[in-house]
BASEMI-957592 format. One record per residue (C-alpha): residue number from 1; residue in one letter; z, y, x. Coordinates in nm, 4 decimals, m for minus. Layout:
BEGIN
<rec k="NUM" r="a" Z="Z" Y="Y" X="X"/>
...
//
This chain:
BEGIN
<rec k="1" r="x" Z="m3.6489" Y="2.4543" X="m0.0690"/>
<rec k="2" r="x" Z="m3.5966" Y="2.2034" X="0.1784"/>
<rec k="3" r="x" Z="m3.6170" Y="1.8024" X="0.1372"/>
<rec k="4" r="x" Z="m3.2315" Y="1.8254" X="0.2225"/>
<rec k="5" r="x" Z="m3.1758" Y="2.0851" X="m0.0181"/>
<rec k="6" r="x" Z="m3.3271" Y="1.8311" X="m0.2719"/>
<rec k="7" r="x" Z="m3.1301" Y="1.5719" X="m0.2029"/>
<rec k="8" r="x" Z="m2.8079" Y="1.7170" X="m0.2102"/>
<rec k="9" r="x" Z="m2.9522" Y="1.8414" X="m0.5986"/>
<rec k="10" r="x" Z="m3.0264" Y="1.4658" X="m0.6719"/>
<rec k="11" r="x" Z="m2.6627" Y="1.3483" X="m0.5400"/>
<rec k="12" r="x" Z="m2.5072" Y="1.4189" X="m0.8791"/>
<rec k="13" r="x" Z="m2.1969" Y="1.2396" X="m1.0358"/>
<rec k="14" r="x" Z="m2.3823" Y="1.1460" X="m1.3638"/>
<rec k="15" r="x" Z="m2.6880" Y="1.0461" X="m1.1105"/>
<rec k="16" r="x" Z="m2.4897" Y="0.8327" X="m0.9036"/>
<rec k="17" r="x" Z="m2.2933" Y="0.6331" X="m1.2262"/>
<rec k="18" r="x" Z="m2.6204" Y="0.5861" X="m1.3745"/>
<rec k="19" r="x" Z="m2.7918" Y="0.4233" X="m1.0534"/>
<rec k="20" r="x" Z="m2.4789" Y="0.2176" X="m0.9976"/>
<rec k="21" r="x" Z="m2.4693" Y="0.1291" X="m1.3761"/>
<rec k="22" r="x" Z="m2.8222" Y="m0.0467" X="m1.3298"/>
<rec k="23" r="x" Z="m2.7811" Y="m0.1976" X="m0.9885"/>
<rec k="24" r="x" Z="m2.7297" Y="m0.5961" X="m0.9700"/>
<rec k="25" r="x" Z="m2.3779" Y="m0.6937" X="m0.9384"/>
<rec k="26" r="x" Z="m2.4342" Y="m0.8506" X="m0.5735"/>
<rec k="27" r="x" Z="m2.6752" Y="m0.5465" X="m0.4727"/>
<rec k="28" r="x" Z="m2.3893" Y="m0.3336" X="m0.5517"/>
<rec k="29" r="x" Z="m2.1396" Y="m0.5266" X="m0.3475"/>
<rec k="30" r="x" Z="m2.3594" Y="m0.5720" X="m0.0788"/>
<rec k="31" r="x" Z="m2.4120" Y="m0.1718" X="m0.0531"/>
<rec k="32" r="x" Z="m2.0232" Y="m0.1337" X="m0.0681"/>
<rec k="33" r="x" Z="m2.0084" Y="m0.3835" X="0.2055"/>
<rec k="34" r="x" Z="m2.2795" Y="m0.1766" X="0.4206"/>
<rec k="35" r="x" Z="m2.0469" Y="0.1262" X="0.3970"/>
<rec k="36" r="x" Z="m1.8004" Y="0.2478" X="0.7484"/>
<rec k="37" r="x" Z="m1.4440" Y="0.2154" X="0.6973"/>
<rec k="38" r="x" Z="m1.4057" Y="0.5877" X="0.6839"/>
<rec k="39" r="x" Z="m1.6860" Y="0.6109" X="0.3888"/>
<rec k="40" r="x" Z="m1.5023" Y="0.2537" X="0.2016"/>
<rec k="41" r="x" Z="m1.1964" Y="0.4414" X="0.1675"/>
<rec k="42" r="x" Z="m1.2987" Y="0.7809" X="0.0740"/>
<rec k="43" r="x" Z="m1.5031" Y="0.5580" X="m0.2057"/>
<rec k="44" r="x" Z="m1.1165" Y="0.3571" X="m0.2787"/>
<rec k="45" r="x" Z="m0.9745" Y="0.6507" X="m0.3197"/>
<rec k="46" r="x" Z="m1.2128" Y="0.8525" X="m0.5532"/>
<rec k="47" r="x" Z="m1.2356" Y="0.5172" X="m0.7824"/>
<rec k="48" r="x" Z="m0.8412" Y="0.5131" X="m0.7976"/>
<rec k="49" r="x" Z="m0.8169" Y="0.8752" X="m0.8761"/>
<rec k="50" r="x" Z="m1.1162" Y="0.9466" X="m1.0742"/>
<rec k="51" r="x" Z="m1.0991" Y="0.6763" X="m1.3405"/>
<rec k="52" r="x" Z="m0.6721" Y="0.7653" X="m1.3261"/>
<rec k="53" r="x" Z="m0.5895" Y="0.3840" X="m1.2884"/>
<rec k="54" r="x" Z="m0.3911" Y="0.2082" X="m1.0101"/>
<rec k="55" r="x" Z="m0.5325" Y="m0.0940" X="m1.0234"/>
<rec k="56" r="x" Z="m0.3279" Y="m0.4490" X="m0.9866"/>
<rec k="57" r="x" Z="m0.2597" Y="m0.3521" X="m0.6107"/>
<rec k="58" r="x" Z="m0.0787" Y="m0.0773" X="m0.7083"/>
<rec k="59" r="x" Z="0.1808" Y="m0.2132" X="m0.9739"/>
<rec k="60" r="x" Z="0.4623" Y="m0.2242" X="m0.7022"/>
<rec k="61" r="x" Z="0.4334" Y="0.1478" X="m0.5733"/>
<rec k="62" r="x" Z="0.7479" Y="0.2740" X="m0.5319"/>
<rec k="63" r="x" Z="0.6619" Y="0.5940" X="m0.5184"/>
<rec k="64" r="x" Z="0.4850" Y="0.6056" X="m0.8117"/>
<rec k="65" r="x" Z="0.8174" Y="0.5222" X="m1.0010"/>
<rec k="66" r="x" Z="1.0159" Y="0.7603" X="m1.2713"/>
<rec k="67" r="x" Z="1.3621" Y="0.7085" X="m1.3078"/>
<rec k="68" r="x" Z="1.3193" Y="0.4410" X="m1.5981"/>
<rec k="69" r="x" Z="1.1385" Y="0.1937" X="m1.4045"/>
<rec k="70" r="x" Z="1.3598" Y="0.3037" X="m1.0835"/>
<rec k="71" r="x" Z="1.6225" Y="0.1785" X="m1.2977"/>
<rec k="72" r="x" Z="1.4829" Y="m0.1528" X="m1.3909"/>
<rec k="73" r="x" Z="1.4526" Y="m0.2506" X="m1.0142"/>
<rec k="74" r="x" Z="1.7675" Y="m0.1970" X="m0.9442"/>
<rec k="75" r="x" Z="1.9653" Y="m0.3461" X="m1.2256"/>
<rec k="76" r="x" Z="1.8051" Y="m0.6907" X="m1.0382"/>
<rec k="77" r="x" Z="1.9951" Y="m0.5771" X="m0.7167"/>
<rec k="78" r="x" Z="2.3594" Y="m0.6273" X="m0.9281"/>
<rec k="79" r="x" Z="2.5039" Y="m0.2941" X="m0.8292"/>
<rec k="80" r="x" Z="2.8757" Y="m0.3155" X="m0.8441"/>
<rec k="81" r="x" Z="2.8698" Y="0.0663" X="m0.9221"/>
<rec k="82" r="x" Z="2.6773" Y="0.2949" X="m1.1264"/>
<rec k="83" r="x" Z="2.2726" Y="0.3027" X="m1.0345"/>
<rec k="84" r="x" Z="2.1961" Y="0.6380" X="m0.9012"/>
<rec k="85" r="x" Z="1.9540" Y="0.8149" X="m1.1330"/>
<rec k="86" r="x" Z="1.6052" Y="0.9358" X="m0.9931"/>
<rec k="87" r="x" Z="1.2521" Y="0.8583" X="m0.8796"/>
<rec k="88" r="x" Z="1.1065" Y="0.6059" X="m0.6586"/>
<rec k="89" r="x" Z="0.9747" Y="0.8380" X="m0.4634"/>
<rec k="90" r="x" Z="1.3452" Y="0.9274" X="m0.3897"/>
<rec k="91" r="x" Z="1.4476" Y="0.6428" X="m0.3246"/>
<rec k="92" r="x" Z="1.1873" Y="0.6430" X="m0.0220"/>
<rec k="93" r="x" Z="1.2889" Y="1.0095" X="0.0584"/>
<rec k="94" r="x" Z="1.6539" Y="0.8339" X="0.0985"/>
<rec k="95" r="x" Z="1.7421" Y="1.1254" X="m0.1413"/>
<rec k="96" r="x" Z="1.9422" Y="0.8571" X="m0.3921"/>
<rec k="97" r="x" Z="2.3534" Y="0.8604" X="m0.3533"/>
<rec k="98" r="x" Z="2.4947" Y="0.5077" X="m0.3905"/>
<rec k="99" r="x" Z="2.8630" Y="0.5092" X="m0.5079"/>
<rec k="100" r="x" Z="2.8936" Y="0.2174" X="m0.2665"/>
<rec k="101" r="x" Z="2.7508" Y="0.1526" X="0.0846"/>
<rec k="102" r="x" Z="2.7466" Y="m0.2382" X="m0.0221"/>
<rec k="103" r="x" Z="2.5521" Y="m0.0742" X="m0.3341"/>
<rec k="104" r="x" Z="2.2853" Y="0.0600" X="m0.0814"/>
<rec k="105" r="x" Z="2.2772" Y="m0.2393" X="0.0969"/>
<rec k="106" r="x" Z="2.1748" Y="m0.4259" X="m0.2134"/>
<rec k="107" r="x" Z="1.9072" Y="m0.1485" X="m0.3155"/>
<rec k="108" r="x" Z="1.7827" Y="m0.1759" X="0.0212"/>
<rec k="109" r="x" Z="1.7564" Y="m0.5622" X="0.0529"/>
<rec k="110" r="x" Z="1.6207" Y="m0.5856" X="m0.3158"/>
<rec k="111" r="x" Z="1.3122" Y="m0.3136" X="m0.2734"/>
<rec k="112" r="x" Z="1.2181" Y="m0.5006" X="0.0773"/>
<rec k="113" r="x" Z="1.1187" Y="m0.7470" X="m0.1331"/>
<rec k="114" r="x" Z="0.9215" Y="m0.5851" X="m0.3767"/>
<rec k="115" r="x" Z="0.7991" Y="m0.3804" X="m0.0802"/>
<rec k="116" r="x" Z="0.6540" Y="m0.7232" X="0.0777"/>
<rec k="117" r="x" Z="0.5251" Y="m0.8044" X="m0.2330"/>
<rec k="118" r="x" Z="0.3364" Y="m0.4300" X="m0.2709"/>
<rec k="119" r="x" Z="0.2328" Y="m0.4952" X="0.0940"/>
<rec k="120" r="x" Z="0.0690" Y="m0.8721" X="m0.0335"/>
<rec k="121" r="x" Z="m0.0862" Y="m0.7149" X="m0.3565"/>
<rec k="122" r="x" Z="m0.3139" Y="m0.4618" X="m0.1043"/>
<rec k="123" r="x" Z="m0.4440" Y="m0.8402" X="0.0352"/>
<rec k="124" r="x" Z="m0.5276" Y="m1.0104" X="m0.2802"/>
<rec k="125" r="x" Z="m0.6220" Y="m0.7535" X="m0.4832"/>
<rec k="126" r="x" Z="m0.8764" Y="m0.4782" X="m0.4447"/>
<rec k="127" r="x" Z="m0.9488" Y="m0.1546" X="m0.4143"/>
<rec k="128" r="x" Z="m0.6631" Y="m0.1312" X="m0.1615"/>
<rec k="129" r="x" Z="m0.4489" Y="0.1313" X="m0.1073"/>
<rec k="130" r="x" Z="m0.6015" Y="0.3956" X="0.1376"/>
<rec k="131" r="x" Z="m0.2797" Y="0.5376" X="0.3413"/>
<rec k="132" r="x" Z="m0.2819" Y="0.8486" X="0.5004"/>
<rec k="133" r="x" Z="m0.3552" Y="0.9012" X="0.8763"/>
<rec k="134" r="x" Z="0.0119" Y="0.9394" X="0.9500"/>
<rec k="135" r="x" Z="0.1428" Y="0.6374" X="0.8360"/>
<rec k="136" r="x" Z="m0.1812" Y="0.3830" X="0.9573"/>
<rec k="137" r="x" Z="0.0122" Y="0.2936" X="1.2389"/>
<rec k="138" r="x" Z="0.2504" Y="0.0801" X="1.0347"/>
<rec k="139" r="x" Z="0.0048" Y="m0.0052" X="0.7939"/>
<rec k="140" r="x" Z="0.0477" Y="m0.3890" X="0.8392"/>
<rec k="141" r="x" Z="m0.2985" Y="m0.4970" X="0.6460"/>
<rec k="142" r="x" Z="m0.4918" Y="m0.2856" X="0.8706"/>
<rec k="143" r="x" Z="m0.3177" Y="m0.4676" X="1.1866"/>
<rec k="144" r="x" Z="m0.5468" Y="m0.6192" X="1.4223"/>
<rec k="145" r="x" Z="m0.4440" Y="m0.9266" X="1.6112"/>
<rec k="146" r="x" Z="m0.2581" Y="m0.7178" X="1.8717"/>
<rec k="147" r="x" Z="m0.0679" Y="m0.5522" X="1.6782"/>
<rec k="148" r="x" Z="0.0603" Y="m0.9061" X="1.4572"/>
<rec k="149" r="x" Z="0.1050" Y="m1.0606" X="1.7779"/>
<rec k="150" r="x" Z="0.3586" Y="m0.7657" X="1.9063"/>
<rec k="151" r="x" Z="0.5165" Y="m0.7433" X="1.5860"/>
<rec k="152" r="x" Z="0.6130" Y="m1.1383" X="1.5936"/>
<rec k="153" r="x" Z="0.7025" Y="m1.1318" X="1.9487"/>
<rec k="154" r="x" Z="0.9759" Y="m0.8886" X="1.8779"/>
<rec k="155" r="x" Z="1.1540" Y="m1.1178" X="1.6151"/>
<rec k="156" r="x" Z="1.0863" Y="m1.3971" X="1.8948"/>
<rec k="157" r="x" Z="0.7973" Y="m1.6137" X="1.6599"/>
<rec k="158" r="x" Z="0.5743" Y="m1.7641" X="1.8071"/>
<rec k="159" r="x" Z="0.2015" Y="m1.8148" X="1.6116"/>
<rec k="160" r="x" Z="m0.1134" Y="m1.7655" X="1.6249"/>
<rec k="161" r="x" Z="m0.2579" Y="m1.4984" X="1.3351"/>
<rec k="162" r="x" Z="m0.5979" Y="m1.2864" X="1.3665"/>
<rec k="163" r="x" Z="m0.4533" Y="m0.9846" X="1.1759"/>
<rec k="164" r="x" Z="m0.2181" Y="m0.8504" X="0.9414"/>
<rec k="165" r="x" Z="m0.3577" Y="m0.9833" X="0.6117"/>
<rec k="166" r="x" Z="m0.3889" Y="m1.3291" X="0.7238"/>
<rec k="167" r="x" Z="0.0387" Y="m1.2175" X="0.8268"/>
<rec k="168" r="x" Z="0.1002" Y="m1.1300" X="0.5044"/>
<rec k="169" r="x" Z="0.0065" Y="m1.4303" X="0.3600"/>
<rec k="170" r="x" Z="0.2155" Y="m1.6016" X="0.6011"/>
<rec k="171" r="x" Z="m0.1114" Y="m1.7883" X="0.7381"/>
<rec k="172" r="x" Z="m0.0133" Y="m1.9444" X="1.0547"/>
<rec k="173" r="x" Z="0.3368" Y="m1.8961" X="1.0192"/>
<rec k="174" r="x" Z="0.6066" Y="m2.2498" X="1.0628"/>
<rec k="175" r="x" Z="0.8094" Y="m2.2787" X="0.7757"/>
<rec k="176" r="x" Z="1.1207" Y="m2.2407" X="0.9372"/>
<rec k="177" r="x" Z="1.0277" Y="m1.8860" X="1.0346"/>
<rec k="178" r="x" Z="0.8641" Y="m1.7694" X="0.6967"/>
<rec k="179" r="x" Z="1.1733" Y="m1.6016" X="0.6575"/>
<rec k="180" r="x" Z="1.2140" Y="m1.3843" X="0.9546"/>
<rec k="181" r="x" Z="0.8714" Y="m1.2733" X="0.9138"/>
<rec k="182" r="x" Z="0.8835" Y="m1.1979" X="0.5401"/>
<rec k="183" r="x" Z="1.2269" Y="m0.9840" X="0.6367"/>
<rec k="184" r="x" Z="1.0347" Y="m0.8141" X="0.8874"/>
<rec k="185" r="x" Z="0.7429" Y="m0.7240" X="0.6964"/>
<rec k="186" r="x" Z="0.9936" Y="m0.5818" X="0.4463"/>
<rec k="187" r="x" Z="1.1530" Y="m0.3538" X="0.6998"/>
<rec k="188" r="x" Z="0.8086" Y="m0.2194" X="0.8321"/>
<rec k="189" r="x" Z="0.6906" Y="m0.2016" X="0.5124"/>
<rec k="190" r="x" Z="0.9596" Y="0.0212" X="0.3830"/>
<rec k="191" r="x" Z="0.8970" Y="0.2203" X="0.6542"/>
<rec k="192" r="x" Z="0.5220" Y="0.2302" X="0.6387"/>
<rec k="193" r="x" Z="0.6018" Y="0.3469" X="0.2769"/>
<rec k="194" r="x" Z="0.8613" Y="0.6367" X="0.3878"/>
<rec k="195" r="x" Z="0.5861" Y="0.7410" X="0.6092"/>
<rec k="196" r="x" Z="0.3901" Y="0.8009" X="0.3076"/>
<rec k="197" r="x" Z="0.6397" Y="0.9770" X="0.1104"/>
<rec k="198" r="x" Z="0.7314" Y="1.1634" X="0.3844"/>
<rec k="199" r="x" Z="0.3296" Y="1.2575" X="0.3627"/>
<rec k="200" r="x" Z="0.3554" Y="1.3110" X="m0.0086"/>
<rec k="201" r="x" Z="0.6351" Y="1.5798" X="0.0246"/>
<rec k="202" r="x" Z="0.4629" Y="1.7606" X="0.2916"/>
<rec k="203" r="x" Z="0.0521" Y="1.7453" X="0.1279"/>
<rec k="204" r="x" Z="0.1066" Y="1.6492" X="m0.2472"/>
<rec k="205" r="x" Z="m0.1867" Y="1.3840" X="m0.1978"/>
<rec k="206" r="x" Z="m0.0080" Y="1.0352" X="m0.2822"/>
<rec k="207" r="x" Z="0.0598" Y="1.1677" X="m0.6266"/>
<rec k="208" r="x" Z="m0.2643" Y="1.2109" X="m0.7137"/>
//
């Protein structure tokens, strides 16, 4: 039996867990930091799925909301008519039917605020959600300086922000422009989660 086969046999889940448990926290952190982005993403997804918990960064993951959670959120939008029954995923897929157009506008505005906070959660809490490839273009916390510059230019805001993470924390944004930037990020974030929802509809992967 070759060395390659032997190495594969040694890489059992139980063995990996035992090794990680014995490592000094700083050494473990250093090992994780040394991983490339793709491998790091796979590890984060495995941790989220394998442990069966989402962590603080997923508290506002709208696509995971059941009807009760959705109803609680919509109650804050002060709708004039009755809130539609459904799930957060239904909302992202545009399946909810509101009694009035004005109610849909109120719900959209409220959800944009929730989504903006979800995006911020991905910066301040780790591990961050790893989006599907089809949605990464609108994944703000993965943006570099050029993507940030382009987004700000579209709303005529002048600021030097090095990356999407700093933008989500509104670093480098003048106070009088923060509301405009926050609204833009909520809009981009809604499109991002709609992309993620479409991927879930097609593959089922986001539900795991």
